[in-house]
C-alpha positions, 0 to 999 in steps of 0.5 A: 244716197243712203247710209247702210251697215255693212258689217262693221262699218256704215257705208255711204252710197251715192251717185256723184254729179256724173252719175257714177256710183260711188260709195265710202266706209266709216266707223261709225253711223254718225261719220256716215251721216255727216258725209252724206250732209256734206255730200249732198250740199255739194252735190246741189251746188255742183261742187262734189268731188269724188274721194278718188279724185281728190287731189294731193297737195304735190299734184295741185301745186304741180298743175299750179305752176304749170298754169303758171308757165308763160304766164308770168315772168321766168324769173318770177315763176322761179320764185314760185318754184322754189316756195313750193318745192322748198317749202309747201310741197316738203311739207303739205305734199302727200296730204289731200288737200281738202284734209289740210285744215286751217289748223294745219297750216296754223301750225306751218306758219308757227313752225316757220317762226322759230326754224326750218320743219325737217322736212323742210331743211332736207328739201332746202339743204338738197336744193343747195346741194343742186346750186352748189354742184352747178358752181363747181361745174362753171368754175371747174371747181369740185371743191365748191361742191358741199353734201347735203349734210353739210348744208343740214347743218348750216341751215339748222336753227335758222328762222325765216324773217315774218316776210318771207313767211308772210310771202310763203303763205301768200303762194299758198293761198294762191295754190288753194285758190287755183284748185277753187277756181277748178273746182277740186275743192269748195274751201280755201284753208289759207286765206283764213290764216293771218299774216305775221305782223312785220316786225319794226326793224323790218318796216324800217329797213329801207331808213336804215340802209339809206345813204347820206350824201357824205355816204354816197360822196365816199361810195363813189369815190372809193369806187373804181372804173368802170364800176364807179361810173355805173353805181353813179347812175344807180345813185342819180337815177333811181334805176334797177340793177337789171334796168342797169345791166339792160341799158343801151347807148341807143336808149340814151337821148344825148340832145334832150339829155334822157334815158329810155328803160326799154328792157332788164337784164336778169339772170341770162335774159333780157326782159321788156319792162314789168309794167307800164309805169316800168318803161320811162323816160329818165331826165340824165343830169348833165354831169352825168350824161358829160362822164358817159360821152368817153366811156362809150368810147371805152367800154367794151363792145358787143352785140347787144351795145350795152352801157355797162357790159363785162370785160369781153362786151357781154352782158355783166353778170349781176353776181359779179356787179356785187362781188366786184365792184358795189361790196369792194367800194363799200369797204373801202368807204367805210361803210357799212354793208347794205344791199345795191337796190338801197341805191335806188332807196337812197335816190329816192329819201335824198331826192324827198327830203330835198322837197322835190314832190312825190308825183316826179320821185314816183315818175323817175322809180317807175312805181304805180302810183304815188302811194306806193311811192309814200308807202315805201319812202314817207320816212323821208319827207321832212317832219318839220312845221309847214305852217299849213293849219295856220295858212287855214286857220287864219284865212277862216278868222279874216273871212268877213263875217268871221263867227270864230272867236279868238280870246277866251272870254267869247269863247266862254259866252258862245259856249253858255249859249250853248249850254243853255240851249241844250238844258233848256226845257223839253230840249234835255239830251241826257239825263246825266246833268253833269254833262253839260257842264260847262268845264267840258268846253273849256 
């Protein structure tokens, strides 16, 4: 590799890892020399990517999404695509990946905390227009569709929550990791950008939205058939919405009073449980089982033999369940607006508050570990004094030959002996004599 002056510029002339001759021009010799050092170091490590072959962020993100097809669920991939196409590509898209710095990503994070950047705002508005057109076509109602300007004004001034911003940053890290794995870059700047701290309100969202027993009774009393039985199953069994909608009559073990979770239904498709822990067996209370038996005869029949189908016997749409069954029941009961998933949170919180073992609750919910359950629901575990440490202290004091001293006088004598030992000639551990004062041991 050599740096030569050519006219008013300095040119770094070299051969890449495939022995192809390449060159790059700089305004100053200092810049050319800096590039020479970097390129030589990368060539030595086999990591050098010529500038002409360096992808833009948009190109890298497209390759990243392609790599996920068939590897993750369609619904998960759809979420990734929305973040990439509505947030990341509009902001970083045309830049070369090697030109994206930690400072630039930190600025992106800062902008998201105060509002949507202009490019992101436009992209989100276009996405909403596309969705509104789909809704209009399905409902044969053109009035449902709106313009980009309508949604742009609606989104203006809105901010993302810390959790959502952190999710965007996590996918950004994954995109750069994909580039590093394929040797398209040597440094992942997104890994060095701190996530936003979670506000108190977001950390305790679960606690705020948990229903107490009285509110659960009000909700179930206010729900209309056929929604009431579905809501009871959600609260009693702690099932996810998709698990309830995918439930078939063949999954119920009537003799054993158990329910097998074998699939879920979401966005028009049936899926196997996401993890081995999600595929589980749940105990069904006698009362709920008794109410399911007459419903089996009354519920609409269909090819999937679903427990909670729509009126035609087909899979129930989640948005219909929310708008026609769940939210009207909340309003009639005079309860605050919560998410359907908060019924699952209510189930777990109420069980833990009644002293049910956290391992049993974890298995009921299909969590991978009781640690996951504790991280989410630690607020629900009773905080009353249990006397555990008192029991241990009593055990020590009653042990044969115990050296534990109960009264203050004996404690002072023990402390005095220790002080004399520390402060005796040849055993001074500090020149600061007051440190050995008995006052420290009171």
